[in-house]
C-alpha positions as CSV (number, residue, x, y, z in Angstrom):
1,X,0.3,0.0,0.3
2,X,3.2,2.3,0.6
3,X,4.8,1.5,-2.5
4,X,1.4,2.4,-4.2
5,X,0.4,5.6,-2.3
6,X,4.4,6.3,-3.4
7,X,4.4,5.7,-7.3
8,X,1.2,7.9,-7.4
9,X,3.1,10.3,-6.1
10,X,5.5,10.0,-8.5
11,X,3.5,10.4,-10.9
12,X,1.9,13.2,-9.6
13,X,5.4,15.0,-8.9
14,X,6.9,14.6,-12.6
15,X,3.8,15.4,-14.2
16,X,4.1,18.9,-12.0
17,X,7.5,19.1,-13.2
18,X,6.1,18.3,-16.8
19,X,3.8,21.4,-16.5
20,X,6.3,23.5,-14.8
21,X,9.1,23.4,-17.9
22,X,6.5,22.9,-21.2
23,X,4.5,26.1,-21.5
24,X,1.5,23.7,-23.5
25,X,1.0,21.2,-20.9
26,X,-1.1,22.2,-18.2
27,X,-3.7,21.4,-14.8
28,X,-7.1,22.6,-14.5
29,X,-8.3,21.6,-10.7
30,X,-11.6,23.6,-11.4
31,X,-14.2,21.9,-9.5
32,X,-11.7,19.1,-7.7
33,X,-13.8,16.8,-5.7
34,X,-12.7,17.9,-2.7
35,X,-12.7,21.3,-3.1
36,X,-10.9,23.1,-0.5
37,X,-11.2,26.8,-1.4
38,X,-7.4,26.6,-0.7
39,X,-6.2,26.7,-4.8
40,X,-2.9,25.3,-3.9
41,X,-4.6,22.2,-2.4
42,X,-6.6,21.5,-4.7
43,X,-3.8,21.9,-7.5
44,X,-2.1,19.3,-5.0
45,X,-5.3,17.4,-5.7
46,X,-5.6,17.4,-9.3
47,X,-2.2,15.9,-9.8
48,X,-2.2,13.2,-7.2
49,X,-5.9,12.0,-9.1
50,X,-4.6,12.5,-12.6
51,X,-1.0,10.9,-11.1
52,X,-3.4,8.0,-10.2
53,X,-5.0,8.0,-13.7
54,X,-1.9,8.0,-15.4
55,X,-0.2,5.1,-13.3
56,X,-3.3,3.2,-14.1
57,X,-2.7,4.0,-17.8
58,X,0.6,2.8,-17.3
59,X,-0.7,-0.3,-16.0
60,X,-2.8,-1.4,-18.0
61,X,-3.0,-0.2,-21.4
62,X,0.9,0.1,-21.8
63,X,1.9,-3.3,-21.6
64,X,-0.5,-4.7,-24.0
65,X,0.3,-1.4,-26.6
66,X,4.2,-2.1,-26.0
67,X,3.3,-5.9,-26.4
68,X,1.6,-5.4,-30.1
69,X,4.8,-2.4,-31.2
70,X,7.5,-4.6,-30.8
71,X,8.6,-5.2,-33.8
72,X,8.5,-1.3,-34.4
73,X,10.4,-0.7,-31.0
74,X,13.2,-3.2,-32.1
75,X,13.3,-1.3,-35.7
76,X,13.6,1.7,-34.1
77,X,16.3,0.4,-31.7
78,X,13.8,1.4,-28.3
79,X,13.1,4.8,-29.6
80,X,9.6,4.0,-30.2
81,X,9.3,4.0,-26.7
82,X,9.0,7.5,-26.5
83,X,6.1,7.7,-28.8
84,X,4.1,5.1,-26.7
85,X,4.9,7.2,-23.5
86,X,3.2,10.2,-25.4
87,X,0.5,8.2,-26.1
88,X,0.2,7.0,-22.5
89,X,-0.2,11.1,-21.6
90,X,-2.4,12.1,-24.4
91,X,-5.0,8.9,-23.1
92,X,-4.4,10.3,-19.8
93,X,-5.6,13.4,-20.9
94,X,-9.0,12.1,-22.7
95,X,-9.5,9.8,-19.4
96,X,-9.3,13.2,-17.2
97,X,-11.5,15.4,-19.6
98,X,-14.1,13.2,-17.8
99,X,-12.8,14.0,-14.3
100,X,-13.2,17.7,-12.6
101,X,-9.6,18.2,-12.4
102,X,-8.3,17.9,-16.4
103,X,-4.4,17.9,-18.2
104,X,-4.1,19.4,-21.0
105,X,-2.0,19.1,-23.6
106,X,-2.0,21.1,-27.0
107,X,0.4,19.4,-29.3
108,X,1.1,15.8,-30.0
109,X,4.7,16.0,-31.6
110,X,5.8,19.1,-29.2
111,X,4.3,19.2,-26.2
112,X,3.5,14.9,-25.2
113,X,6.8,14.0,-26.7
114,X,8.8,16.0,-24.5
115,X,6.6,15.6,-22.0
116,X,7.0,11.8,-21.7
117,X,10.5,12.0,-21.7
118,X,10.2,15.1,-18.7
119,X,7.9,12.3,-16.8
120,X,10.2,9.6,-17.8
121,X,13.3,11.2,-16.6
122,X,11.7,12.6,-13.5
123,X,10.1,9.4,-12.5
124,X,13.3,7.4,-13.0
125,X,14.8,9.5,-10.8
126,X,12.0,9.6,-8.0
127,X,12.0,5.7,-8.4
128,X,15.6,5.2,-7.8
129,X,15.2,8.0,-4.5
130,X,12.3,5.8,-2.9
131,X,13.6,2.9,-3.9
132,X,10.7,1.7,-6.4
133,X,11.9,-0.4,-8.6
134,X,14.0,-2.6,-5.6
135,X,12.9,-6.2,-5.3
136,X,10.9,-6.6,-2.0
137,X,12.5,-8.1,0.4
138,X,9.7,-8.8,2.4
């Protein structure tokens, strides 16, 4: 349970960093589930909920797409993985359009691809810091 919560926090953190760096990516926390009246807390809740959706997309859809795209990934020496990650981000954008808080990305080729790279790097660094990639010794 703790690892799950840490992964949601890491996803939210990675998306937050991407929205800070890229001008075409934004989170709209309006009408959050727990509208506290505090815009900062509303934004944190929005990033956590969107991080949860992003994690679910990566856990359920990404393995299927990665398996289907394996020949193309091998042909491009792994570079197609960036396009798959951008697609997962765009799927998250679409899914969050049905929630009170939304992730918006202006352009696929510019914003989504660079956001996928930023999210991957931040997630990799944060997972290393929190030790989420290590094998469990339980």
